[in-house]
TITIDO-527360 format. One line per field, with one value per atom (N, C-alpha, C): residue in one letter; atom name; y, x, z. Coordinates in pm, whole numbers. Atoms other than C-alpha are relative to their C-alpha. Layout:
REM TITIDO-527360
type = (A|...)
atom = (CA|...)
py = (Y|...)
px = (X|...)
pz = (Z|...)
END
This chain:
REM TITIDO-527360
type = (M|M|M|N|N|N|I|I|I|S|S|S|V|V|V|L|L|L|G|G|G|C|C|C|G|G|G|R|R|R|W|W|W|G|G|G|S|S|S|F|F|F|I|I|I|G|G|G|W|W|W|Y|Y|Y|L|L|L|C|C|C|N|N|N|H|H|H|G|G|G|N|N|N|A|A|A|V|V|V|M|M|M|Q|Q|Q|W|W|W|G|G|G|R|R|R|E|E|E|E|E|E|S|S|S|P|P|P|S|S|S|F|F|F|Q|Q|Q|V|V|V|L|L|L|K|K|K|N|N|N|T|T|T|G|G|G|R|R|R|N|N|N|E|E|E|Y|Y|Y|V|V|V|E|E|E|L|L|L|D|D|D|E|E|E|K|K|K|I|I|I|T|T|T|L|L|L|T|T|T|S|S|S|D|D|D|L|L|L|E|E|E|K|K|K|A|A|A|V|V|V|D|D|D|F|F|F|A|A|A|E|E|E|V|V|V|I|I|I|V|V|V|I|I|I|S|S|S|I|I|I|S|S|S|A|A|A|Q|Q|Q|S|S|S|L|L|L|R|R|R|S|S|S|F|F|F|M|M|M|R|R|R|R|R|R|V|V|V|N|N|N|E|E|E|F|F|F|P|P|P|V|V|V|A|A|A|D|D|D|K|K|K|I|I|I|F|F|F|V|V|V|L|L|L|C|C|C|M|M|M|K|K|K|G|G|G|I|I|I|E|E|E|V|V|V|E|E|E|T|T|T|G|G|G|K|K|K|R|R|R|L|L|L|S|S|S|E|E|E|V|V|V|M|M|M|A|A|A|E|E|E|S|S|S|G|G|G|I|I|I|S|S|S|P|P|P|D|D|D|K|K|K|T|T|T|A|A|A|V|V|V|W|W|W|V|V|V|G|G|G|P|P|P|G|G|G|H|H|H|I|I|I|Q|Q|Q|A|A|A|F|F|F|T|T|T|Q|Q|Q|G|G|G|Q|Q|Q|P|P|P|N|N|N|C|C|C|M|M|M|V|V|V|I|I|I|D|D|D|S|S|S|V|V|V|N|N|N|K|K|K|K|K|K|L|L|L|V|V|V|K|K|K|R|R|R|L|L|L|A|A|A|D|D|D|A|A|A|F|F|F|K|K|K|S|S|S|D|D|D|L|L|L|I|I|I|R|R|R|F|F|F|Y|Y|Y|Y|Y|Y|G|G|G|D|D|D|D|D|D|L|L|L|I|I|I|G|G|G|S|S|S|E|E|E|L|L|L|G|G|G|A|A|A|A|A|A|A|A|A|K|K|K|N|N|N|V|V|V|M|M|M|G|G|G|I|I|I|A|A|A|A|A|A|G|G|G|M|M|M|L|L|L|D|D|D|G|G|G|V|V|V|G|G|G|L|L|L|V|V|V|T|T|T|L|L|L|K|K|K|G|G|G|P|P|P|L|L|L|M|M|M|A|A|A|R|R|R|G|G|G|A|A|A|R|R|R|E|E|E|V|V|V|G|G|G|R|R|R|L|L|L|I|I|I|K|K|K|A|A|A|M|M|M|G|G|G|G|G|G|N|N|N|E|E|E|F|F|F|S|S|S|A|A|A|Y|Y|Y|G|G|G|L|L|L|C|C|C|H|H|H|L|L|L|G|G|G|D|D|D|Y|Y|Y|E|E|E|T|T|T|T|T|T|L|L|L|F|F|F|S|S|S|E|E|E|F|F|F|S|S|S|N|N|N|N|N|N|R|R|R|K|K|K|F|F|F|G|G|G|E|E|E|D|D|D|F|F|F|V|V|V|K|K|K|G|G|G|V|V|V|R|R|R|F|F|F|G|G|G|K|K|K|L|L|L|A|A|A|E|E|E|G|G|G|V|V|V|A|A|A|T|T|T|A|A|A|K|K|K|A|A|A|M|M|M|K|K|K|T|T|T|L|L|L|G|G|G|E|E|E|K|K|K|Y|Y|Y|G|G|G|V|V|V|D|D|D|L|L|L|P|P|P|I|I|I|T|T|T|N|N|N|A|A|A|V|V|V|Y|Y|Y|S|S|S|I|I|I|L|L|L|Y|Y|Y|E|E|E|N|N|N|K|K|K|N|N|N|Y|Y|Y|E|E|E|K|K|K|V|V|V|L|L|L|L|L|L|G|G|G|L|L|L|F|F|F|S|S|S|R|R|R|D|D|D|T|T|T|K|K|K|K|K|K|E|E|E|F|F|F)
atom = (N|CA|C|N|CA|C|N|CA|C|N|CA|C|N|CA|C|N|CA|C|N|CA|C|N|CA|C|N|CA|C|N|CA|C|N|CA|C|N|CA|C|N|CA|C|N|CA|C|N|CA|C|N|CA|C|N|CA|C|N|CA|C|N|CA|C|N|CA|C|N|CA|C|N|CA|C|N|CA|C|N|CA|C|N|CA|C|N|CA|C|N|CA|C|N|CA|C|N|CA|C|N|CA|C|N|CA|C|N|CA|C|N|CA|C|N|CA|C|N|CA|C|N|CA|C|N|CA|C|N|CA|C|N|CA|C|N|CA|C|N|CA|C|N|CA|C|N|CA|C|N|CA|C|N|CA|C|N|CA|C|N|CA|C|N|CA|C|N|CA|C|N|CA|C|N|CA|C|N|CA|C|N|CA|C|N|CA|C|N|CA|C|N|CA|C|N|CA|C|N|CA|C|N|CA|C|N|CA|C|N|CA|C|N|CA|C|N|CA|C|N|CA|C|N|CA|C|N|CA|C|N|CA|C|N|CA|C|N|CA|C|N|CA|C|N|CA|C|N|CA|C|N|CA|C|N|CA|C|N|CA|C|N|CA|C|N|CA|C|N|CA|C|N|CA|C|N|CA|C|N|CA|C|N|CA|C|N|CA|C|N|CA|C|N|CA|C|N|CA|C|N|CA|C|N|CA|C|N|CA|C|N|CA|C|N|CA|C|N|CA|C|N|CA|C|N|CA|C|N|CA|C|N|CA|C|N|CA|C|N|CA|C|N|CA|C|N|CA|C|N|CA|C|N|CA|C|N|CA|C|N|CA|C|N|CA|C|N|CA|C|N|CA|C|N|CA|C|N|CA|C|N|CA|C|N|CA|C|N|CA|C|N|CA|C|N|CA|C|N|CA|C|N|CA|C|N|CA|C|N|CA|C|N|CA|C|N|CA|C|N|CA|C|N|CA|C|N|CA|C|N|CA|C|N|CA|C|N|CA|C|N|CA|C|N|CA|C|N|CA|C|N|CA|C|N|CA|C|N|CA|C|N|CA|C|N|CA|C|N|CA|C|N|CA|C|N|CA|C|N|CA|C|N|CA|C|N|CA|C|N|CA|C|N|CA|C|N|CA|C|N|CA|C|N|CA|C|N|CA|C|N|CA|C|N|CA|C|N|CA|C|N|CA|C|N|CA|C|N|CA|C|N|CA|C|N|CA|C|N|CA|C|N|CA|C|N|CA|C|N|CA|C|N|CA|C|N|CA|C|N|CA|C|N|CA|C|N|CA|C|N|CA|C|N|CA|C|N|CA|C|N|CA|C|N|CA|C|N|CA|C|N|CA|C|N|CA|C|N|CA|C|N|CA|C|N|CA|C|N|CA|C|N|CA|C|N|CA|C|N|CA|C|N|CA|C|N|CA|C|N|CA|C|N|CA|C|N|CA|C|N|CA|C|N|CA|C|N|CA|C|N|CA|C|N|CA|C|N|CA|C|N|CA|C|N|CA|C|N|CA|C|N|CA|C|N|CA|C|N|CA|C|N|CA|C|N|CA|C|N|CA|C|N|CA|C|N|CA|C|N|CA|C|N|CA|C|N|CA|C|N|CA|C|N|CA|C|N|CA|C|N|CA|C|N|CA|C|N|CA|C|N|CA|C|N|CA|C|N|CA|C|N|CA|C|N|CA|C|N|CA|C|N|CA|C|N|CA|C|N|CA|C|N|CA|C|N|CA|C|N|CA|C|N|CA|C|N|CA|C|N|CA|C|N|CA|C|N|CA|C|N|CA|C|N|CA|C|N|CA|C|N|CA|C|N|CA|C|N|CA|C|N|CA|C|N|CA|C|N|CA|C|N|CA|C|N|CA|C|N|CA|C|N|CA|C|N|CA|C|N|CA|C|N|CA|C|N|CA|C|N|CA|C|N|CA|C|N|CA|C|N|CA|C|N|CA|C|N|CA|C|N|CA|C|N|CA|C|N|CA|C|N|CA|C|N|CA|C|N|CA|C|N|CA|C|N|CA|C|N|CA|C|N|CA|C|N|CA|C|N|CA|C|N|CA|C|N|CA|C|N|CA|C|N|CA|C|N|CA|C|N|CA|C|N|CA|C|N|CA|C|N|CA|C|N|CA|C|N|CA|C|N|CA|C|N|CA|C|N|CA|C|N|CA|C|N|CA|C|N|CA|C|N|CA|C|N|CA|C|N|CA|C|N|CA|C|N|CA|C|N|CA|C|N|CA|C|N|CA|C|N|CA|C|N|CA|C|N|CA|C|N|CA|C|N|CA|C|N|CA|C|N|CA|C|N|CA|C|N|CA|C|N|CA|C|N|CA|C|N|CA|C|N|CA|C|N|CA|C|N|CA|C|N|CA|C|N|CA|C|N|CA|C|N|CA|C|N|CA|C|N|CA|C|N|CA|C|N|CA|C|N|CA|C|N|CA|C|N|CA|C|N|CA|C|N|CA|C|N|CA|C|N|CA|C|N|CA|C|N|CA|C|N|CA|C)
py = (60|2486|-41|94|2262|-140|106|1918|-73|171|1564|-76|154|1289|-148|61|996|-179|71|686|84|-49|634|-126|99|390|-2|-55|428|124|-136|670|135|-107|858|72|-12|889|106|-101|1070|115|-111|1251|144|-95|1409|73|-46|1440|119|-104|1652|92|-75|1860|86|-7|1925|151|-91|2069|85|-109|2267|93|-100|2490|5|48|2336|-59|71|2252|-148|178|1872|-110|104|1599|-85|157|1227|-98|119|962|-131|132|636|-87|40|358|-49|13|306|-180|166|-125|-61|-31|-64|-3|-22|-149|107|-135|139|125|-157|373|-28|71|167|63|-61|261|81|-91|556|102|-45|650|-45|65|450|74|-25|577|129|-193|906|-25|27|747|-140|168|420|25|19|318|62|-126|634|119|-106|912|69|-2|1078|101|-61|1202|144|-152|1611|-5|-48|1779|53|-76|1972|-84|112|1675|-39|67|1601|-154|163|1201|-36|72|1066|-84|84|772|64|-81|1027|47|-24|994|112|-108|1269|97|-100|1482|57|11|1426|134|-65|1531|130|-119|1843|83|-110|1993|3|-19|1940|140|-63|2219|-82|30|1975|-187|159|1565|-54|87|1361|-93|86|1018|-117|62|753|-151|119|391|-95|112|64|20|4|112|-17|63|-164|47|-5|-37|147|-206|378|-29|-8|281|26|-6|118|142|-101|417|85|-114|661|-12|0|513|35|-29|598|143|-167|956|33|-8|1009|41|21|994|143|-174|1348|110|-114|1711|10|79|1633|152|-106|1922|63|-139|2193|-19|49|1932|5|-2|1932|-177|217|1484|50|-35|1471|-187|160|1075|-54|70|950|-131|161|575|25|76|372|-85|137|111|79|61|14|-71|23|-67|-162|129|-470|-1|-3|-526|76|-110|-232|36|-22|-185|184|-134|197|49|-68|452|78|-88|601|124|-83|916|-3|38|772|-70|17|596|94|-125|935|26|-72|1067|-148|74|758|-53|-13|834|121|-145|1157|95|-82|1350|57|-54|1628|-20|5|1575|155|-160|1969|-32|14|1904|-139|119|1565|15|40|1544|-105|113|1298|30|-60|1312|-143|105|1054|9|-50|1024|-97|81|910|58|-43|935|-207|88|669|70|-12|765|39|-31|644|129|-151|938|83|-144|1196|5|-3|1163|26|-48|1183|115|-120|1502|-20|39|1343|12|-91|1537|-91|26|1447|74|-60|1539|-93|49|1491|49|-65|1544|-1|-71|1713|-27|-1|1617|37|-34|1698|21|-95|1789|129|-125|2088|111|-48|2290|77|-81|2523|-3|90|2314|-71|59|2181|80|-126|2490|19|-64|2585|-121|85|2238|-40|70|2170|108|-159|2557|16|50|2478|-85|128|2152|24|5|2224|61|-25|2249|-24|11|2239|-183|114|1857|-89|103|1773|104|-103|1951|-35|68|1907|81|-85|1958|25|24|2031|-88|122|1713|87|-56|1758|-86|135|1400|-52|112|1265|-178|112|950|-77|36|936|-53|-91|1041|-148|112|733|-133|171|438|4|20|523|-67|28|550|-124|116|220|-117|130|15|-1|4|99|-90|130|-109|-181|113|-395|-54|4|-344|-39|-14|-339|-167|179|-687|-97|93|-824|7|-54|-621|-85|68|-804|-181|96|-1116|-49|10|-1079|11|39|-1018|-81|124|-1284|-122|119|-1527|21|-41|-1375|47|-42|-1200|161|-146|-803|25|-119|-706|-55|-72|-773|135|-169|-448|86|-43|-268|51|65|-437|24|28|-460|157|-159|-43|30|-50|17|-19|41|-230|17|-17|-129|74|-81|190|-18|0|138|-55|94|-164|138|-90|155|77|-91|401|-41|30|219|-61|49|128|124|-111|505|88|-1|566|-24|57|355|47|-83|497|58|-93|790|186|-8|915|87|-22|1112|-133|115|779|106|-40|1022|25|22|1015|-105|182|681|-5|-63|872|64|-81|1077|-24|51|1121|-68|59|928|-170|93|616|-50|49|552|133|-117|863|-45|51|641|-127|141|329|-27|4|383|-27|125|344|-92|123|96|-126|164|-167|2|36|-119|75|-10|58|-107|169|-178|47|27|-43|26|60|-71|-160|114|-308|-90|65|-429|-53|19|-490|-97|35|-650|-188|149|-912|-35|123|-1012|-101|85|-1106|-99|63|-1289|-90|125|-1485|-48|180|-1675|-32|73|-1755|-6|15|-1864|60|-70|-1636|59|-146|-1420|80|-139|-1092|19|-31|-955|126|-139|-570|-10|-36|-414|3|-9|-479|15|3|-294|-60|34|-402|-148|80|-709|-43|-23|-642|73|-111|-365|-119|124|-706|-59|33|-835|80|-138|-500|64|-26|-422|-69|151|-789|54|13|-676|110|-55|-360|21|74|-498|-56|81|-723|85|-101|-400|79|-92|-205|-76|59|-450|43|-71|-340|-161|104|-654|45|-58|-584|-113|132|-875|-45|45|-816|40|7|-746|-162|167|-1096|-90|115|-1240|-2|4|-1141|-10|80|-1225|-125|156|-1529|-139|17|-1611|15|-57|-1464|-99|46|-1582|-161|97|-1884|-115|109|-2045|-63|44|-2073|22|7|-2117|129|-168|-1767|-9|-50|-1803|-56|42|-2026|191|-80|-1760|187|-96|-1446|52|13|-1572|-26|-5|-1593|106|-105|-1250|47|-104|-1146|-118|70|-1451|-50|-30|-1356|-5|4|-1335|149|-132|-1075|115|-53|-735|120|-93|-382|89|-52|-180|87|-94|95|-5)
px = (23|28297|105|-85|28481|-63|44|28396|23|-18|28431|-63|5|28427|10|6|28314|-2|-29|28442|119|-141|28761|-10|16|28623|3|10|28536|-26|94|28300|-13|-47|28395|138|-119|28768|-40|27|28601|-95|56|28401|106|-137|28680|53|-100|28854|-63|96|28569|-52|67|28460|155|-78|28824|-6|-43|28884|-70|139|28542|72|34|28685|16|40|28616|142|-120|28863|-54|19|28850|48|-95|28921|-84|31|28908|-21|-38|28822|-15|80|28841|30|-42|28878|146|-119|29290|4|-41|29257|-77|38|29072|126|-95|29280|-52|53|29103|61|-64|29258|168|-127|29609|40|-40|29622|31|-44|29575|69|-106|29782|150|-177|30117|25|-30|30069|-52|-3|29890|-118|76|29637|-79|53|29407|-52|4|29319|-141|94|29060|47|-86|29204|126|-144|29528|-80|82|29476|59|1|29484|89|-96|29814|-76|70|29511|-99|152|29295|111|-43|29358|-67|44|29377|-21|-42|29328|-153|92|29146|-20|66|29046|-123|132|28658|-44|26|28640|21|-95|28903|-86|57|28690|-136|123|28359|1|-58|28504|29|-60|28642|-160|81|28334|-132|142|28016|-107|112|27899|74|-130|28019|-101|35|27950|3|-16|27891|15|30|27957|75|-23|27988|-153|68|27812|-140|132|27390|-36|54|27372|91|-43|27573|60|49|27479|-46|2|27307|96|-105|27558|116|-51|27800|-34|53|27592|47|6|27628|165|-150|27974|-14|-25|27970|-116|82|27709|36|-48|27922|84|-69|28096|-125|47|27908|-78|37|27694|-170|145|27352|22|-81|27507|44|-72|27670|-157|88|27484|-20|-86|27532|-108|26|27462|45|-5|27443|38|-8|27594|8|33|27488|-103|97|27226|-51|-7|27048|-172|97|26761|43|-71|26815|-85|76|26704|-77|91|26611|-102|65|26393|-139|71|26280|19|-7|26363|124|-170|26517|95|-195|26902|-62|-18|26738|-45|79|26500|105|-100|26780|41|-50|26938|-85|64|26637|-56|-3|26598|137|-144|26984|33|-17|26918|27|-3|27002|-146|118|26731|2|3|26557|60|21|26564|183|-150|26989|44|-42|26996|-54|-22|27043|43|-35|27080|70|-92|27334|-34|-5|27210|-10|-18|27231|102|-95|27440|118|-126|27759|147|-129|28097|119|-166|28440|77|-120|28633|-43|97|28395|29|42|28389|175|-121|28770|99|-74|28830|-55|48|28651|-109|150|28292|-71|61|28031|-120|136|27722|-98|71|27403|-72|95|27265|-122|86|27041|-13|-16|27059|-164|84|26739|-8|21|26592|-158|160|26242|64|5|26437|87|-34|26456|39|-145|26705|97|-117|26898|49|-22|26875|72|-94|26976|102|-167|27267|81|-121|27415|46|-41|27327|67|-64|27424|165|-140|27711|92|-75|27834|-1|19|27772|133|-108|28039|-65|-38|28157|-43|-64|28181|-166|131|27853|-110|94|27511|-57|110|27274|-111|151|26935|-83|69|26697|-86|100|26519|-118|120|26177|-83|100|26046|114|-112|26301|-45|57|26101|38|-24|26157|107|-119|26469|93|-105|26601|13|62|26383|41|-57|26460|163|-143|26799|66|5|26813|-17|19|26641|48|-13|26777|173|-102|27067|-18|99|26829|-5|38|26750|146|-137|27167|-14|-49|27202|-94|87|26875|109|-68|27103|72|-158|27404|-26|20|27245|-58|65|27044|170|-121|27413|90|-133|27555|-73|20|27299|-10|7|27335|-165|141|26974|46|-33|27043|-82|19|26835|-151|110|26555|43|-30|26738|-91|64|26503|-209|84|26168|11|-20|26372|-17|-60|26460|-200|112|26072|-86|82|25901|66|-47|26153|-31|71|26059|-101|143|25704|23|20|25743|24|-31|25963|-94|112|25697|-137|71|25453|15|-16|25589|41|-18|25719|-122|135|25358|-79|21|25275|1|-81|25493|-16|14|25382|78|-7|25589|-23|66|25591|73|-12|25563|38|-81|25692|206|-96|26010|98|-103|26127|56|-20|26130|116|-97|26390|133|-196|26798|35|-21|26784|-35|-47|26674|-18|-6|26563|132|-146|26850|115|-174|27102|8|39|27018|89|-166|27312|95|-155|27569|-36|71|27374|-25|79|27271|52|-137|27520|110|-158|27815|111|-102|28119|38|-35|28202|-115|106|27852|65|-28|27887|-76|150|27568|-36|-4|27577|85|-122|27878|-24|50|27769|-104|109|27472|74|-64|27655|100|-61|27905|-43|55|27701|-62|65|27533|86|-110|27846|52|-88|27926|139|-91|28196|13|59|28260|57|9|28225|19|-48|28432|34|13|28356|-169|196|27982|-12|86|27701|-128|94|27448|-130|101|27166|-46|55|27174|-40|125|27033|-94|125|26810|-97|105|26678|-152|42|26601|-127|93|26469|-175|112|26222|-127|67|26083|-98|37|25984|-112|101|25823|-111|135|25654|-113|115|25460|-69|6|25423|-133|108|25246|-122|60|25084|5|-132|25317|27|-145|25395|98|-78|25701|92|-16|25792|193|-174|26185|66|-48|26246|-3|29|26098|83|-121|26294|127|-178|26672|0|-17|26574|-30|-13|26422|162|-136|26719|167|-84|27017|-47|26|26821|-67|49|26630|71|-30|26845|-78|97|26584|93|-66|26748|-21|5|26814|-49|41|26751|-154|150|26377|-16|73|26309|25|-52|26479|-138|20|26312|-186|89|25975|-49|7|25996|-66|1|25945|-171|50|25696|-146|113|25389|-136|77|25071|-15|-5|24940|-34|-4|24845|20|-65|24846|96|-163|25160|-17|55|25010|-61)
pz = (-161|20141|23|-51|20307|22|-37|20260|-2|-42|20382|-106|10|20186|23|-28|20336|-19|85|20193|-133|106|19951|-153|88|19701|-152|140|19328|12|-14|19375|89|-94|19652|14|11|19542|-122|167|19172|86|-59|19421|19|-67|19616|-99|124|19290|-72|80|19162|62|-126|19437|28|6|19446|-71|139|19115|-16|-16|19147|125|-75|19429|152|-176|19778|47|-142|20084|-13|-116|20112|8|-106|20292|-13|62|20151|157|-90|20484|-78|39|20473|78|-157|20730|-71|43|20745|-13|75|20690|-117|125|20432|-129|124|20044|-63|118|19910|47|-127|20175|-43|10|20177|-155|84|19821|-42|-5|19835|86|-190|20138|-140|28|19964|-149|99|19599|-95|67|19580|-129|88|19345|-22|-49|19285|-251|146|18899|-17|30|18889|-14|-26|18972|96|-151|19170|34|-107|19450|17|12|19436|93|-140|19668|58|-91|19799|110|-78|19922|110|-87|20273|34|-37|20334|104|-103|20639|13|-14|20843|176|-167|21180|-49|58|21123|63|-45|21386|-27|81|21225|-145|109|20877|26|-24|21070|57|-1|21216|-89|86|20979|-146|92|20740|2|-63|20681|-89|51|20436|-47|4|20422|-100|105|20137|44|-64|20226|-170|60|19955|64|-35|20114|10|25|20045|113|-77|20075|141|-124|20317|152|-146|20577|35|-1|20610|136|-179|20972|61|-100|21142|-2|69|20953|61|-7|21094|140|-136|21474|65|-73|21466|-56|41|21280|105|-124|21553|148|-137|21826|-57|-12|21711|-33|37|21659|-130|144|21361|-24|52|21419|-106|138|21158|-42|85|20942|-121|73|20584|-53|65|20432|-141|133|20073|-32|-15|20005|-154|140|19687|23|16|19708|-54|59|19531|80|-4|19680|124|-71|19945|83|-113|20273|29|91|20231|161|-113|20637|-1|-14|20629|-84|138|20298|32|5|20348|-74|44|20150|92|-81|20229|118|-119|20328|134|-102|20568|113|-65|20717|59|-56|20785|136|-142|20980|75|-149|21185|89|-83|21269|66|-126|21421|-87|63|21131|-128|55|21008|-133|166|20650|-28|88|20580|-57|29|20652|-117|86|20391|-103|109|20042|-84|110|19739|-109|103|19462|-98|62|19216|-210|173|18805|-70|89|18533|11|-68|18537|48|2|18490|21|-18|18651|-110|127|18376|-129|149|18093|79|-21|18343|15|38|18389|-102|126|18037|-57|27|18025|-79|61|17894|105|-83|18020|44|-71|18220|73|-79|18404|49|-106|18735|100|-39|18974|191|-156|19363|19|-104|19610|99|-146|19921|45|-52|20078|36|-114|20222|-210|121|19809|35|-42|19940|-26|6|20003|-169|164|19665|-87|111|19463|75|-61|19698|-3|-13|19677|-168|193|19256|-39|76|19182|62|-74|19394|-33|-7|19263|-176|95|18898|-79|95|18589|-92|125|18269|-61|-48|18387|3|-120|18575|-33|0|18485|76|-92|18794|-18|43|18769|166|-125|19095|-4|-54|19196|111|-61|19311|90|-28|19436|45|-61|19696|-71|-27|19720|-173|174|19292|-23|-63|19328|19|-112|19569|-67|72|19407|-124|152|19066|-35|3|19164|35|-14|19327|-77|53|19149|-194|159|18792|18|-62|18968|-73|-11|18982|-258|102|18582|-105|50|18510|-8|-29|18664|-97|123|18385|-114|158|18109|-10|-13|18179|35|-4|18234|-141|139|17866|-78|111|17739|66|-12|17863|-42|70|17695|-80|142|17359|-4|17|17437|-16|-46|17395|-82|36|17172|49|-84|17441|114|-143|17613|-27|-24|17479|22|-95|17591|137|-138|17893|70|-4|17875|36|-17|17843|138|-110|18052|168|-126|18320|74|-65|18387|6|-6|18363|175|-125|18665|139|-128|18889|-2|45|18766|112|-43|18935|165|-137|19262|105|-27|19300|5|-24|19256|133|-48|19461|216|-110|19781|12|-46|19721|-61|86|19469|-124|121|19124|-127|149|18860|-121|126|18547|85|-82|18813|-44|105|18640|-96|147|18308|4|5|18465|9|-23|18520|102|-139|18848|-23|9|18634|-152|146|18252|-51|77|18200|49|-45|18383|-68|73|18159|-87|87|17900|59|-120|18196|92|-70|18356|-55|74|18076|-113|117|17825|83|24|17947|53|-79|18020|78|-117|18309|78|-219|18532|7|-131|18761|23|11|18797|-161|164|18401|1|8|18461|129|-24|18705|13|80|18565|-86|144|18252|42|-102|18500|73|-105|18712|-85|44|18444|-120|95|18282|67|-99|18618|54|-11|18652|119|-104|19009|-66|44|18977|173|-136|19235|142|-49|19277|81|-36|19446|-55|56|19286|98|-74|19474|-37|43|19271|35|-41|19414|117|-136|19737|-33|54|19613|-96|24|19415|82|-169|19762|40|-120|19914|-95|135|19552|54|-15|19595|79|-124|19942|-33|39|19855|-117|126|19586|22|-60|19809|43|-70|20033|-25|88|19794|-78|112|19596|-173|106|19333|-94|71|19021|-41|19|18960|-68|86|18685|-7|9|18632|113|-161|18996|27|-17|19068|-93|141|18735|87|-31|18827|199|-142|19241|26|22|19143|-4|67|18944|130|-79|19257|97|-86|19535|42|2|19412|-98|85|19204|-118|163|18894|-121|133|18542|-23|93|18403|-142|106|18065|2|33|18096|117|-67|18379|-129|86|18118|-69|119|17846|24|-53|18012|68|-50|18111|-159|133|17736|-77|88|17639|99|-88|17912|-85|33|17839|-107|114|17543|119|-65|17745|-88|59|17670|18|-65|17700|79|-47|17882|138)
END
């Protein structure tokens, strides 16, 4: 396929590297003024991957859109709507879009595929790529499993079959709501896990995982998805890389936050906690972990008191 990857940060640069190494013609786009683009342009590599000589690096968005049969987007989730206004300046009716970021739009509570639909892109031409994996592990040859999901099941099969390799085994997703919500919500759980690391309460990660998946499953169900998706690769299956890995931005953000250390990289779970709190209120779903993270980040509540309070609530049935 001819594939353009829009975004050349950590995940975007890996996707370009991965898809190029598996037989696709790849164009990698970034904003000329962005530090990530400048590093690739000037050095041919970043801290994660080396830019393959077969990849065309460009800051010309029209060129990138025109080149591609499939357009992969890997930018900040909160920037998607405004970015799509730029993309839509060019002919895109025949393009397939694959979203490779995990988040919920804060202002609206919309899933990213819904943002795409409201931007004029047919749901039949939109897919999401979610699931566990860190670039640092992938580039060392450590395999993992991921998911492609869409309302268009033929597209799911086509993309999953085309993108699979010994490094990444893809599964066919069958619940777009669950896949998107679960993938976004795991970053909130990652922040909570990092906070537990920061205050020395690592033993509570087990209860966090069990209760976190149940909490997210309730919200998925209330929004019309399959609650069991919370126990799949989009959410519970991503806990190892998000709640425990040294490479997890969200876990590290949570740890640094309670230690009073500034974290300089993107942690999508910060915005997602706010969006999920709004969704919980809208759908009448109790989200104690999400609300706890929100209260610490946005209401300056005492993190140790709030975290301990999560696990000292009134006795109740487990399920």
